[in-house]
N, C-alpha and C positions, 0 to 999 in steps of 0.2 A: 709780365709777357710771357704767353704760353710756349713751351717748347714744340718745335714741329719740325717735321721732315725737310730735310734741305733740297733745293731745286736748281738744277743747273740754270744757271742765268748767262747773259753775254757779257761777262766782265771784260774789259779790255786790259790787254798786259801794261804794266806801267814798270819800267826796268831801270835800273841804275846800274851805272859803272863807276869804280871810285878807283882811283888807283894815282902814283905819281904821273907827273907830267911826261910826256914822251913814251908812254907804256902801251899807247893803241887803243885807248878809249874811243877817238874818233873813228878810226877805220874800223874798229869792231863795231861801232854803232851803224856805220854805214851799211857793213855786210850785213848785220842782223836786220836792220830795214829793208833792204833789198831783197833778203832771202824771204822776209815777211809779205812784202807787197808784191812781188813779181817784177820782171823787166819792164812792165809798163807802169808800176804803180807811181803814184806821186809823194816824195819825199822833200819834207822841209827842214831845214837846220837854223836853229836860233843860234849865232855864234856870237862868242865874244872873245875871240883866241885870234883876232886880227887876221882873219880871212886863212888861217891854216888849212882848215876843213876845205876848203876851196881847192887845195892842191890835189883832191882825191876825186874830182870830177873825171868820169869816164876812165877810170883806174881800172885795172883787171887785177884782183889779188885774189890768189889760189884758184884761178880758174872762173871767179865770179866777178861779173863785170859790174861796178858801182853804178855807171850811167848817170844821167842828170838829176839835179836835185835843185829845188829853191832854197834860197838863203834870206834871212834877215839878220843884218848884223847890229849889234847893240855895242855904242861907243858913247864913252862921258858919265852916263849916270846908268846904275846897275839897280835901279830901286825895284822892288818887288811888283810897282805899278809898271814900268816899264817891261817887264818879262811878261806881266799879265796881258799888257795889249799885244804884245808880240805873240804868245799865244792866241789870241782872238785873232789876229790876222792871219795866222796860218789856220784856224778855224774856218774863216770867211774863205780860203782858197781850198777847202775842201779837200785837205791833203789825206793821204792813206797812213803815213807815219810821219811822227815828229822827233826830230833830236835836239835836245838842248846840250850845247856845248860851249860853255861850262855853266851849270849851276851854282858853281861855287862864289862866282863874281855877286849873285843876288845876296848872299849873306856877308862876304867880306870885301866887297868891291867899292869903289866911289858911289856914295848914294845908297848903298845897300844897307842890310840891317845892322850891322856893327857901326856904320859909319853914322847911322841915323840916330842910334842909341848914344854914340859919342856927342854928338851935336846937341841933344837934349842935354845930356852932362855937362857939356860947357856953357850952356844957356842958364844952368842952374837948378835944372830940375834934378830931384832925388828920389831914391828907392825906385818903386814901381814905375813912377811917372817916366822914367829913363826908359824903360823898355815896353811900356805899354803900346805907342802908337806905332814902333816898327815891328814888334810881333803881331799885332793886329793888320796891319799891312803884308806881313808875310804869310799870314794864314788866309787874308781874304784875297788878295791879288796874285799870290804865287800858288800855295799848296791847295786851295780850293780849285782854281782852274786846273791843275795837274790832274786832280783827282776826278773832276766832273768832267772834262774835256770828252767830244764826241770823236775825236782824233781815235781811229782803232787802235794805234800803238804808239807810245810814247816812251823815250829812251833819254834819260838823264845822265850826263857826264858830271864827274865831281872831283876837283883834283884833292888827292891825299897831301896833306903837309909834312908828313914822315916817310921815310922808306917803308915800303911794304914789307913783310918777310913770308917767305915762303914756308907753309907748313908741310912737313913729310908727312906722307900717310902711309898706313901699313895694307 
């Protein structure tokens, strides 16, 4: 491939928030999304947190009104395909910003990638066959959808398992 001059493109922001439970990922995501799309912009949230994000509908935080937003709840199975279908539904609704709260379930929840691999192993599959289908589904239905969506802003919340430590800066 020849080297060429870079050109400005219309790349869309894909932002991730990663921290322990209860540290403000949902609130921060809603504030960022509302600031990005403005007061009349259409925000959707794919939520897996038993509806906790909906507690912020209409809230005013630091002078910024969250306003209304659409919600797609995922319960029961957190498979990559389920997430992909939810993203497609948000695309069809023509939203201006999408928040996925939480993407951690797609990896470690019931029906998620780790669960799929464990099922394969329990069925006697070994080696690469344990991970082949789970990783393909993760790539095809979740990651590809995230990186190729037409939604102008996507924010992904992920839960940290271990306490985060603040680093002192000089």
